[in-house]
C-alpha positions, 0 to 999 in steps of 0.5 A: 484460503491459506496462510495468514491475513494481517490488517494494519490499522491506525489505534489498535496495531496490526490484528491477524488471522491464521484461521480465514478470517473465523478468528482474529487476534491483536498483538500480545503484551511484550511486543515492540509494537504496543497493541493499540499503536498506529500502524501504516504500511505493511510489505513482504519479503520476496523470498521469506513470506514470513517475513514483514515489514511495517511501517508504525507511528514511532518507526519501522519493526519487522516480523519473521514469524509471519505477525505473530511476534513483532521486533524494532528495527534501529533506524535514524527515524527512531521516533517518526512515523513511517507511511510506506515500507517498500522492499525491491522484489529483485534485492530485499536487502534494497528497502526504503522508506516513506516518513510524513505527518506527523513528522518530517516527510522525508525518503529514506534507503537501505540497500544492506538489509536495514544495516545502514540507511542513508536519506533521499537527496531530494527537495520534499516539501515540509507543508502542504495545502492539503493535509498540513505536512506532507506523507509519503505514500507512493513507491514502485520499482520498475521490474523491466530496470532495477535503477529507475523508481518512482515516489509520490506524496499526499500532497508534494508531488511526483518524483523520478529516479533513473540511477537507483535513486542517487538522485531525484526529478518532480514532474508532477507539473507534467500530468493533466489536471489540478492537484497533480501533487497529491498523489497516492500511489505508482506502479509500473506495468512491463505489458509485455514491453510496451511498459506503462506507469499507473500514478493515481491522483487523488482526481485521476488514474494516468498513465503514461507510455514514455517514462512519464515525459507524457501522460493521458489520464482517466477522469473517474468523477467523469467515467463511475461519478466518484472522483476519489481514486486511491488504493491500487494492487497488481498481482506477482509477476502480472503484465498488465492487471491493476486494481484501483478503488474509487470513492466519494472522499476521504474517508468518503461513505462509499466506495467501488474497486475497479479493474484492468486486465489491459494495462489501463487500456480498458477498466471493469466494476468489480461486484461487492455483496455491500456497499463499502461504508468508506473509501478502500484504502488498501488492497493486496494480492497473495503473491502465491495465488493471485485467486485470493485477495483482500481489501480493507477501507477507511473506516473498518469493513473488511473484504477477501475475494478467492475468485481474483475480484470476481466474487467478494465476501464481507468478512464478520469481523469489524476493524478500527481505521484500516491503513493496510492490509496484507495476505501472506502465504505463511501460517502464523503461530498465534499464542491467544492473547486477544481475540475475537471469535465468531460464534457459530 
């Protein structure tokens, strides 16, 4: 193992380890993120792995030292809850931000590295049946065409742009089953020239081979006895590999982790050392090493793998509610403040 493990939590800010999980550190005092803050989403600069953005309950923050220190970014959504941070892997100056409950769900865009922002011209519902106020959870850049973008809301629909985000079309009505406006994740797999769009809905894993015009679907209940599909991860540069978590609900009492290595044509259930205590809420693959993965559950279990998910270790430290996880190859220089240490 190497680099820094970051765990975004709802109630303990972001917790980090730079010694392979032997010790874990909360934020020190005097940060722009409180050590007991709500944090929701992590993303990493593709060319500078020490630069990490995080969505919090007070807006957007950035670390330029692999998570050791955090600084608030002045934006039009200051004071609002950021549920999604998505950095364009081909152009890191372009970043999309999704806000949501308890704030109004809005999609924001910068094309100059957070200097200026504009609000996406898209009609997002203010209220919805399932979670009262929507939260924008899902965003994906098409790796084969920088003008093609996707985002989705829990709950509030699936949207597609073909002009870099200047206009959007809502298309969730094309999905097959009920609850098709409840979108948890979107990914685009190049698949060696046969592109596949993957949309994880609350109760289904959908795929499209024609840019979202038509869809086929996997029902997790029918195949695996668990209905609730949630988190995804695609290894950096992968053409056809995707990981998806399924559970018996939210927060749920257990989970399974699925992997497809052929762009969702077939799936394998990966072995876990213990039963997760709730739904797997976040999965991340180290971009510098696709063998290294981490994932966290809603109620605080953290797992790591150094074999591309074929075997896992449950980390000794349990956390408060995990919202997202990230494994950066950059190493944070951590000044000891609040910490937990594994005793030998």
